[in-house]
N, C-alpha and C positions, 0 to 999 in steps of 0.2 A: 705632574706630567711624567710619563715614563722617561727614564733616563736616556740620553743620547751619548753614545760612545764617541771615541776620537774619530771614528770613521763616518760620523755624521748619521749613523743608523740608529733609530730609536729602539731601545730595549726594555724589557719588563722591569718594573720596579721590584724592590724587595717584597713589598706587600703582595703584588701579584704572584710572585713566586711562592710566597707563604700560602696564598689562597689556593694555588694549583696543588700544593702538597697536601692540603686537607682532603682533596678529592682522591688521594691515594686510598684512603680508608674506604670511601663510598665505592669506588670501583672494585676494590678487593672483596667487599661484601657482596657485590653483584656477581662477581666471578665465583665466589663461594656457593651462591644460590645455584649457578649452573652446574657446578661440581656435584651438588646433591640431586640434580634433576636431569639426568642424561637421557631425556626422551625428547621427542619432537615438540610436544607441548612445552616441556621445560625450556627447550631451546628458544621457542617463540616468547615465552614469558621473560627469559633473560634479555632477549632483544628489546622488548618493551621497557623493562626496568633500566637497562642501559641507556635507552633513548631518553627517558626522563632525566636521568642524572646528566647525561651529556648535554641535553637542551638547557639545564639550569647553567651548567659550566659555560656554554657558548653565550648565553644571554649576558652573563657578567663580563665575559672576556670582550664581547663586541662593545658593550658600553665603556669599558675601560680603555678600549682601543680609541674611541672617539673623544672621551672627556677625561679631565683630571680627576683622579681619585685619591690625591695625596693631602687634601686639606683635613682638618681634624674631624669634621662630621662625617665625611666620606670614609675615613679610616675606621671610625666607630661602626659605620654601617657595614663595612666589609668584615670587620671582626665578628660582628653579630651573625652575619650570614655564614661565616666559617663555623661558628658554633652550631648553627642549625644544620649545616652539612654534616657534622658529626652525629647529630641526632638522626638525620636522614640515613646515614650508613648503618646505624644500629636497628633501623626498621625495615631495611631492604630485604633481608632474608625471609621475613615473615609476611611481606607485602602480598604475596600470591598464595598464602595459606589462610586466608580468612581474616588477616589482621592488616588490611591495606589503609585503614583510617589514619594511623600514625604516619605512614609514609606520604599519603596525600596531604596531611596537615603540614608536614615539613616542606613539601613542594609549594604549598600555598604561601607559607611564610616567606620562603625564599624569593617567590615571584612578587610578593608584596613589597619586599625590600628593594627589588629591582625597580618597581614602579616608583618608589620614593626617589631613587637615583634619577629617573627620567623626568619626574616632576621638578627636581632641582635643576635640570638641563633646560626646562621650558623657558627659562629667562633669555635664552640665546636669541640674538637679533640678527636679522639679515635673511638672505634667500633659503638659508637651511632650516629656518624655524618650522616651516611646514613639514618638512621631513621628520624633525624631532617630534612634532605634535602627532603626526600619524603613527610613529613607532610607539609613542606613549599610549595612544588609544588602542593599539593593537594589543600591547601588554596588558592594559586594564581588562580588555574584553576576554582574553585567553585566561587570565588569572581568575576572572569570575567564573569561567567554566570549571576550573579546578575547585573553586569554592563550592559550586553547585554540586560537584561530583561527591562531596563529603556527606551529603544528605541523600544520595542515591545508593542503594545497595548494589553489591557485586552481582552480576558482571557489568551492569550498566555503568558503574563507576569507572571501570577500565575503558569502556567506550568513550566516555567523556574525556578521560586523559588523553586518549589517542586523538580525539577531535581537537583538543587544546593545542596538542603539539603540531598537528597538520596545519591548523589554522594559523598558528604562530609562525611556523616556517614558511608556509605558503604566503602569509600576509607580508613577511619580511621580504620575500622575493618580489612580490607585486610592488610594494612600496620602493623598493631599491631600484627597480627597473622602470617604474612608471613616474618617479619624481625627477624633475629636472635637476635639482640641486640637492645633493647629499652633503653630509658633513665631511669636509675634506680635512684630513689630518695626516700627520706622519705616522703611518700605520706600522704596528708590530704584530698584527694578528697572525701572519705566517709564523712568527717566532713562538707565539703562544701555542698554536696548533702543533708545532714541532716539539715544544716542551711537554705537551700532553702525550705526544707519541713516545717520548722517552719515558714518561711516567708509566704508561701502560706496558711498554717493554720491560719495565722493572718487574712487573707482575710475572712475566715469563721467566725472568732470571730468577725470581724467587721460587718458581716451580722447579727449575733445575737444581737450585740449592737444596730443596727438599729431599731429592733423591741422592745427592752427593754428600750430605752432612751426617748420614747414619753410620753407625759403627760397622766397618767391614762390609760395604755395599756389594762387593763382587764385581768381576769384570764386566758382565753384561749390563748391570745397572749403571756402572760408571760410563759405559759406552753410551747408553740411552741418554744419560745426563749430558754427555758431551755433545751428542747430536742435537739435543734440545737447545743447548747454548748456541750451537752453530745456526740453528733456525732463527733464534732471536738476533744474532748478528746479521744474518742474511736480510731479515726484515729491516734492520736498521740501515744496512747498505742500500737496499733497493729504495727505501723511502728517501733518504737523505741524498742519494746520488743526484737527484734532480731538484733539491730544495732551493727555492728562490725567495729570499726574505724581502725583496723588493716588489714582489708581485702585486699586492694590494696597492701600494704607492703608484704603481704604473697604471692600475685600473682606475684609481682616482684622478689621474691626470692623463686621460687618454687622447687620442687624436679626435677632433670634433666629428669625424665621420664614423667613429669606431666605438663611441661611448656605451651604447646599448649592448654591443657584442662583448665589450670588455666587462661590463657589470654581470652579464650572464656567466662569463667565465669565472668571475669572482665568487658567485653563488655556488657553481659547481665545485670549485676548488674547496670552499668551506664546508659545504654539506657533505661532500665525499668522504670527509675525515670521520664521519660517524661509522662508515663501514670499515675504514682503516683501523680505527681505535677499537671497535668491537671485535673485529677479526683477531687482533693481536691478543686481547683478553681471552677470547675463546681458545686460541692457539695454546696459551699458558695453561688453561684448564685441561686441554687435551693432553699436553705433555705430562701434567700430574697423573692423569689416569693411566697413561702408558707406563710411567715410572712405578706406580703402585702395582700394576700387573707384572712388571719385571721383578720386583721385590718379592712377590708372593708366588711367582710362577703360576698364576692363575690365568684363565683364558681372557682375552680382551673383550671388554664390553663393546657392543656395537655402537652404543651411544658415544663412548669415549673416542673411538676412531672417527665417528662422523663429526663430533665437535672439533677434533683437531684438523680434519681435512677442510670442513666448512670454515673454520677460523682462518687458515692460511688463504683459502679461496677468497673470502671476504676481504682480507687485508690486500690481497693482489687486485681485486676488483676495485677497492677504494683508491688504491695507488694509481690504477690506470685512469680513473676519473680525475684524480687530483693532478696527475702529471700531464694528462691531455689538455687540461685547462691552462697550462703554462703557455706563454706566447710561442715557445719553440716546440712545445709538445714532446712526445717521445717518438722515436723513429718507428717505421713500419715493421721492421724485424723484431724490435723490442716489444711492441704492441701485440704482434701475432704470437710471439713467444709466451708472453704473459696469459693471453687468452687461452692458449692450448694447455698451460699448466693448470689454470682455473678449471677448465673442462675435465682434465684428468683427475683432479682432486675431488671434484663433485661426483665422479663415476667411481672413485677408488673404494669407498667404505664397504661396498658389497663384497669386494675381494679382500680388503684389509683385515676384516675380522678373522680371516683364516691364517694370517701371518703374525709373526712375533712382533713385539714393540720395536725390537732393534731393526728388523727388516722395514717395517712401516716408516720409521724415522729416517732411515738410510735413503729410502726412495724419495721421500719429501725433500730431504737435504740435497740429494743429487739434482732434483728439479730446480731448487732455488739456486744451487751453484751454477747450473746451466744458464739460468736467467742472468745471473751476475756476469758470467763470461760473455753472454750475448751483449749485455750493456757495454762491456769494455771492447769487444773485438768484432761487433757485427760490421760487415763490409758497407763502407759508405755512411755509417751512422756516427754523427758527432757525439763525443761524450763530454760530460761536464765534470769538472774536478770539484772536490768538496770544498776547497777554499779558492775561489776564483781570483782572489786578490794576491795570492802567492805567485811570485813570478820565478821562473826557472833561472 
């Protein structure tokens, strides 16, 4: 069972943290693909590849949130899955270049291991048994679709992948909201989602280090790197300003008249992290492109500006959905401020290609700083401290 701290809150085990770390490689490889394909088609392909990787991570994380993975057999299965994730990461960059079989095979093996986990949980007795059985059958069905995709040529293979993910996530939503009794546990899923947020933010920090580690980068490049670092810090601040590690526990123990609404909020909270995490990765890639342009004094690539702006906009969209799913939500001023910034970012690329990397990043940084200021000082808006347990 995941460890419980002195505060009584369940925390991730060392194995879960190690498992998350392996995904750093897979996420980095998917980001590399986007860096090489700064076109609309490339962005859509990146979104699909990232969804497949994120889907695998979420499946394992949700299982570990419900059941113990610390016995010897479970540890061995987790280690085997970690090795396959490494193989998956090495196939991601070629998956959309006519070599998708290896990527699909890795997904199939990872899903098959997850089915073994769920079959081990079938021994559960009590009112939750039906919930576990339905989840197991859903995983078997969607994994069979992935298996079928391996004998279907492209692009039909990609269509089956999309169908498997949609059916899996949609099926999870239906099972979760239509089943009277779910597995009730001391949840640490918000912590796991927060930890993956830190991991993808690390990709943005690596982008900044790329531009500031060269010999004599020059003032403009250092300024661009500094602004890129500020954007990463701003994303961390905005996301964790409203972090609530008790959320899923509250949803699992709702008021009798609010259980369906609570579960729907839990689904929105969890699934919205796809946009949050993908947006952060895309932001890091955009920062790299702008750093490269500043180093060579070359014109900005329209795709690079588009990826940067779309990345920040996706992150803010995910954070809106995520934070609105919290019991207290976010205030009206904060919500409207984020929506306005998202709209501005989506409209900006047409103008941004005519401006320097320094100006582009400055404008985005000012917008994010404005959102943070709004969080702290909006009239009549309550603010949450990072550590609610610290007393003045």
